[in-house]
C-alpha positions as CSV (number, residue, x, y, z in Angstrom):
1,F,28.1,79.4,-47.7
2,V,26.7,81.3,-45.3
3,K,23.2,80.6,-44.1
4,E,21.1,83.4,-42.3
5,S,18.5,81.7,-39.6
6,R,16.0,82.3,-37.1
7,L,17.2,81.6,-33.4
8,Y,15.5,82.6,-30.3
9,G,13.8,85.8,-31.9
10,G,17.1,86.9,-33.8
11,T,19.0,85.6,-36.8
12,T,22.1,84.0,-36.8
13,E,24.6,82.9,-39.4
14,T,25.7,80.0,-40.1
15,Y,28.8,79.3,-42.1
16,Y,28.9,76.2,-44.0
17,N,31.8,74.0,-46.2
18,D,30.4,70.7,-47.6
19,Q,34.0,70.7,-49.1
20,H,35.7,70.1,-45.8
21,D,33.1,68.9,-43.7
22,V,32.8,71.9,-41.3
23,S,30.1,74.0,-40.0
24,F,30.7,76.7,-37.6
25,G,28.3,80.1,-35.8
26,V,29.6,83.9,-37.7
27,P,29.8,86.3,-34.4
28,Y,26.9,88.4,-35.2
29,R,28.2,91.3,-38.4
30,W,31.4,89.8,-38.7
31,L,32.2,88.6,-42.5
32,V,33.8,85.3,-43.6
33,E,36.9,85.1,-46.2
34,E,37.7,81.9,-47.9
35,V,41.9,82.2,-49.2
36,N,41.5,79.7,-51.7
37,G,43.9,76.5,-51.3
38,P,43.6,72.7,-50.7
39,N,42.8,73.0,-47.4
40,L,40.6,74.4,-45.1
41,N,41.5,78.5,-44.6
42,L,39.2,81.1,-43.5
43,I,39.9,84.9,-42.2
44,I,36.4,86.1,-40.1
45,E,36.4,90.0,-39.3
46,P,34.4,92.9,-38.5
47,G,32.2,94.1,-40.7
48,E,31.4,97.9,-41.8
49,R,27.8,97.5,-39.6
50,E,30.0,96.1,-36.7
51,H,30.5,99.8,-35.4
52,N,31.9,98.6,-31.7
53,A,34.4,96.7,-33.5
54,Q,34.9,99.8,-35.9
55,Q,35.7,102.3,-33.1
56,I,38.1,99.5,-31.7
57,I,39.6,99.0,-34.7
58,E,40.1,102.8,-35.4
59,K,41.8,103.1,-31.7
60,S,44.0,100.3,-31.8
61,G,44.8,100.4,-35.5
62,F,44.7,96.8,-35.7
63,T,41.9,94.6,-37.2
64,P,40.7,91.9,-35.1
65,Q,40.5,88.6,-36.8
66,I,39.2,84.6,-36.5
67,L,41.5,82.5,-39.0
68,V,39.8,78.7,-39.0
69,M,42.0,76.3,-40.8
70,S,42.3,72.5,-41.6
71,E,45.2,70.6,-42.6
72,P,45.3,66.5,-43.2
73,R,46.3,65.0,-39.7
74,N,49.8,63.3,-39.2
75,P,49.5,60.9,-36.0
76,S,53.8,60.5,-36.2
77,T,53.7,64.3,-35.2
78,E,51.5,64.8,-32.5
79,S,51.8,64.2,-28.7
80,S,49.2,61.9,-26.9
81,G,47.1,62.6,-29.5
82,I,47.6,66.2,-29.8
83,S,48.3,68.6,-32.9
84,T,52.2,70.2,-32.2
85,A,50.9,73.1,-34.4
86,Y,51.3,76.3,-33.2
87,F,50.5,79.8,-34.7
88,S,52.5,82.7,-34.1
89,I,52.7,85.5,-36.4
90,K,55.7,85.8,-38.6
91,G,58.3,88.7,-38.4
92,G,57.0,89.2,-34.8
93,D,59.2,88.5,-32.0
94,A,59.1,85.2,-29.9
95,P,55.2,84.5,-28.5
96,K,55.1,84.9,-24.6
97,V,52.6,82.0,-23.2
98,L,49.9,83.1,-20.9
99,A,48.0,80.0,-21.0
100,N,48.8,76.3,-22.1
101,Y,45.6,73.4,-21.5
102,V,45.5,70.3,-23.0
103,Y,41.5,69.2,-21.9
104,E,39.1,66.4,-22.9
105,N,36.0,67.2,-24.5
106,S,32.7,65.4,-22.7
107,G,33.6,62.2,-24.3
108,M,30.9,61.6,-26.9
109,Y,33.3,60.2,-29.5
110,K,36.6,58.7,-28.9
111,D,40.1,59.6,-31.1
112,P,40.2,55.9,-33.3
113,H,44.0,56.9,-33.2
114,T,44.3,56.4,-29.1
115,N,41.4,55.3,-28.5
116,M,41.0,58.0,-25.7
117,P,38.7,61.0,-25.3
118,N,39.3,63.4,-28.5
119,K,41.7,66.2,-27.2
120,A,42.0,70.3,-27.6
121,H,44.7,72.3,-26.8
122,L,44.4,75.7,-26.0
123,V,46.9,78.1,-26.2
124,I,46.8,82.0,-24.8
125,S,50.0,83.9,-25.7
126,T,50.9,87.4,-27.0
127,Q,53.7,88.9,-29.0
128,N,55.5,92.1,-30.3
129,V,55.4,93.0,-34.0
130,E,57.0,96.0,-35.1
131,T,55.5,98.2,-37.8
132,P,57.4,101.3,-39.5
133,T,55.6,103.4,-37.0
134,E,55.0,101.4,-33.6
135,T,55.3,98.4,-32.0
136,L,52.3,96.9,-31.6
137,V,51.6,94.5,-28.9
138,L,48.9,91.7,-30.0
139,M,47.0,88.8,-27.8
140,I,46.3,85.2,-29.4
141,A,44.1,83.1,-28.8
142,Q,44.3,79.5,-30.4
143,I,42.7,75.9,-30.1
144,H,43.9,73.0,-31.7
145,F,41.8,69.5,-31.7
146,S,41.3,66.8,-34.6
147,N,38.6,64.2,-36.0
148,F,39.8,61.2,-37.6
149,D,41.5,62.3,-40.7
150,T,41.9,66.4,-40.5
151,T,43.4,68.4,-37.7
152,Y,41.2,71.8,-37.1
153,S,43.0,75.1,-35.6
154,I,40.5,78.6,-34.5
155,T,42.6,81.4,-34.2
156,H,41.7,85.1,-32.5
157,I,44.0,87.7,-32.8
158,N,44.1,91.6,-31.7
159,A,45.6,93.9,-30.1
160,K,46.4,93.1,-26.4
161,D,44.5,96.3,-24.7
162,Y,41.8,95.6,-26.5
163,F,41.4,91.7,-26.5
164,R,38.7,91.7,-24.0
165,Y,36.6,93.7,-26.4
166,E,35.9,91.1,-29.3
167,V,36.8,87.5,-27.3
168,N,33.1,86.6,-27.5
169,A,33.6,85.9,-31.4
170,F,36.0,83.7,-30.5
171,D,34.0,81.9,-27.9
172,F,30.7,81.8,-30.5
173,V,32.6,80.2,-32.9
174,V,34.4,77.4,-31.2
175,K,31.3,76.3,-29.1
176,N,29.4,76.9,-32.3
177,F,31.8,74.3,-34.2
178,E,30.9,71.1,-35.9
179,I,33.3,68.7,-37.4
180,M,32.7,65.1,-39.4
181,I,32.8,62.6,-36.6
182,D,31.8,58.8,-37.9
183,G,29.8,59.7,-40.6
184,K,27.8,62.7,-39.8
185,M,28.1,66.3,-38.0
186,E,28.6,66.9,-34.8
187,P,29.9,69.2,-31.8
188,A,33.7,69.5,-31.8
189,D,32.2,70.3,-27.9
190,F,35.6,72.1,-26.8
191,G,33.7,75.4,-25.7
192,N,31.7,74.0,-22.9
193,H,34.2,72.6,-20.9
194,T,35.5,74.3,-17.8
195,V,38.8,75.1,-18.5
196,F,37.8,77.1,-22.0
197,A,34.5,79.2,-19.5
198,N,37.3,80.2,-17.2
199,I,40.0,81.4,-19.9
200,I,37.3,83.4,-21.8
201,H,36.0,84.7,-18.8
202,D,39.6,86.1,-17.8
203,A,39.6,87.4,-21.2
204,R,36.7,89.3,-20.8
205,E,38.1,91.1,-17.8
206,K,39.5,94.0,-17.5
207,P,43.0,94.4,-16.6
208,P,44.2,95.8,-13.9
209,V,45.7,98.6,-13.4
210,E,49.2,99.2,-13.1
211,E,49.1,101.5,-9.4
212,T,51.9,104.2,-9.7
213,E,53.1,105.9,-6.3
214,P,53.3,109.3,-6.9
215,A,53.9,109.8,-3.3
216,R,56.9,107.2,-3.3
217,I,59.1,108.8,-6.2
218,G,60.7,111.8,-5.1
219,G,62.6,112.3,-1.8
220,C,62.1,114.7,1.1
221,L,64.5,117.6,-0.9
222,I,63.7,120.3,1.3
223,A,64.5,118.7,4.6
224,T,67.8,116.0,3.2
225,A,69.3,119.6,1.6
226,A,69.1,121.1,5.0
227,F,70.2,118.3,7.2
228,G,73.0,117.3,4.7
229,S,72.0,113.4,4.1
230,E,68.9,111.3,3.6
231,L,70.1,109.6,6.2
232,A,69.8,112.1,8.7
233,P,66.9,110.9,11.8
234,Q,64.9,113.7,10.5
235,V,64.5,113.3,7.0
236,Q,64.2,109.3,7.9
237,F,61.4,110.1,10.4
238,L,59.9,112.7,7.7
239,R,60.3,109.3,5.3
240,E,58.5,107.0,8.1
241,I,56.0,109.5,8.8
242,R,55.0,109.7,5.1
243,D,55.2,105.4,4.2
244,N,54.3,103.6,7.2
245,T,51.1,106.2,8.3
246,V,49.7,108.8,5.8
247,L,50.0,106.5,2.6
248,Q,48.5,103.6,4.4
249,T,44.9,105.2,3.8
250,E,43.5,106.4,0.5
251,S,42.3,110.1,2.1
252,G,46.3,110.2,3.0
253,T,47.8,108.8,-0.5
254,S,45.3,110.8,-2.2
255,F,46.6,114.2,0.4
256,M,49.9,113.1,-0.8
257,T,49.3,112.7,-4.8
258,G,48.4,116.4,-4.4
259,F,50.3,117.4,-2.0
260,N,53.6,116.6,-4.1
261,Q,52.6,118.3,-7.4
262,F,52.6,121.3,-5.2
263,Y,56.0,120.5,-3.6
264,Y,58.0,119.5,-6.1
265,S,57.5,122.9,-8.2
266,F,59.4,124.6,-6.2
267,S,61.3,122.5,-3.6
268,P,64.7,121.6,-6.1
269,A,65.4,125.3,-6.4
270,I,65.1,125.5,-2.7
271,A,66.9,122.9,-2.0
272,D,69.6,124.4,-3.9
273,Y,70.0,127.7,-2.3
274,E,70.1,125.9,0.4
275,R,73.6,124.2,-0.2
276,E,74.7,127.5,-2.0
277,N,73.6,129.7,1.2
278,P,74.3,128.0,4.5
279,A,72.3,131.2,6.6
280,F,69.5,130.3,4.7
281,K,70.1,126.3,5.3
282,E,70.3,127.1,9.1
283,A,67.1,129.3,8.9
284,V,65.4,126.4,7.1
285,K,66.7,123.9,10.3
286,I,64.9,126.4,12.7
287,T,62.1,126.6,10.4
288,L,61.5,123.0,9.9
289,T,61.4,122.5,13.7
290,P,57.7,123.3,14.3
291,L,57.1,120.8,11.4
292,L,59.2,118.0,12.6
293,T,57.3,118.6,16.2
294,S,53.9,118.5,15.2
295,L,54.2,115.0,13.1
296,T,55.5,113.3,16.3
297,L,51.7,113.1,17.5
298,L,51.4,110.9,14.6
299,Q,54.0,108.5,16.4
300,Y,51.2,107.9,18.9
301,A,48.5,107.7,17.2
302,D,46.4,104.3,16.3
303,I,45.3,105.4,13.2
304,D,43.1,102.2,11.2
305,S,40.0,104.2,9.6
306,E,39.9,106.8,6.8
307,S,38.2,109.0,9.5
308,E,41.1,109.1,12.0
309,M,43.4,110.1,8.8
310,L,40.9,112.8,8.0
311,G,40.9,113.9,11.5
312,Y,44.3,113.8,12.9
313,G,45.7,114.9,9.0
314,I,43.3,117.9,9.4
315,G,44.2,118.7,13.3
316,I,47.9,118.5,11.9
317,I,47.5,121.0,9.3
318,L,45.3,123.5,11.6
319,L,48.2,123.2,14.0
320,N,51.2,124.1,11.8
321,I,49.0,126.6,10.6
322,G,48.8,128.3,14.3
323,M,52.6,128.1,14.9
324,Y,53.6,129.1,11.2
325,F,51.2,132.0,10.2
326,I,48.7,132.9,13.4
327,A,51.1,132.9,16.1
328,P,53.5,135.0,14.1
329,A,50.7,137.6,13.1
330,V,49.4,137.7,16.3
331,L,53.4,138.4,17.5
332,I,53.5,141.5,15.1
333,T,50.6,142.8,16.3
334,K,51.3,143.0,20.0
335,I,54.8,144.2,19.1
336,R,53.2,147.1,16.7
337,S,50.8,147.5,18.9
338,F,53.9,149.1,22.1
339,Y,54.6,151.6,19.3
């Protein structure tokens, strides 16, 4: 049965099972479902009033669960007092283990079978499960421990990308889990260990965003076609300036990201025309010469800050505007003035 009680100015629910001698705190607005059978078998899921979890379910297409199970202890199948049981999803591929720890509780009681402090086995893993429409990548946290005659497991399952949002529910159940020890209900006492705390802390962290490097994706298509090869000195020079100077700062990377979106919208067509028309190819070579000359300035610049990159970058851009547009415009104006 589930009993509601007041705690720190709010209410909390505790699940009690006298038949299997367990009790634990129920996460806020989660519901406990008992599965019939000789052993303890509980499914805990967010209820309809747990609006945050319901939003995650809608996005991920998967309902997070906490499974609480027990079975009679069999020391002959254990390894150093630890159950070798391991939860995996039927029909999924081979689980990928991300973390695997065995640790002791605080030593308040000893395992009568080993005369050692009681131990827990904590595993974090991922597993791919095929559905009719997609492949679900699930993350699983499971902890196994025992008293004198029973082995218990608490398992949390959720979509990998949303695992961090509901891992607090798993943390709450483990920290508030009590079992029968020496004839009375006592905390299992595995939720406050440093190992468990670190695993939960890491699970709550937002995973790092996999960085893309759009500036490095393509080559210098126009220059490569003009000079005949990616190994041409002029092409290698452009790559070195890009990779070793411009992309070493955030402002340079941002510039290259925007520039590439523009550059690769037209450069393939120009490169193809260069290969088809030798005269056009030579004209492009001549056109690129002022650009290459201006970029040599960056070889002699000591750029080690964002402000310096912005300064030199703006200077190079203005210089090229002057060479490619202002100077020809002035020349054309002067020529026309004679007629």
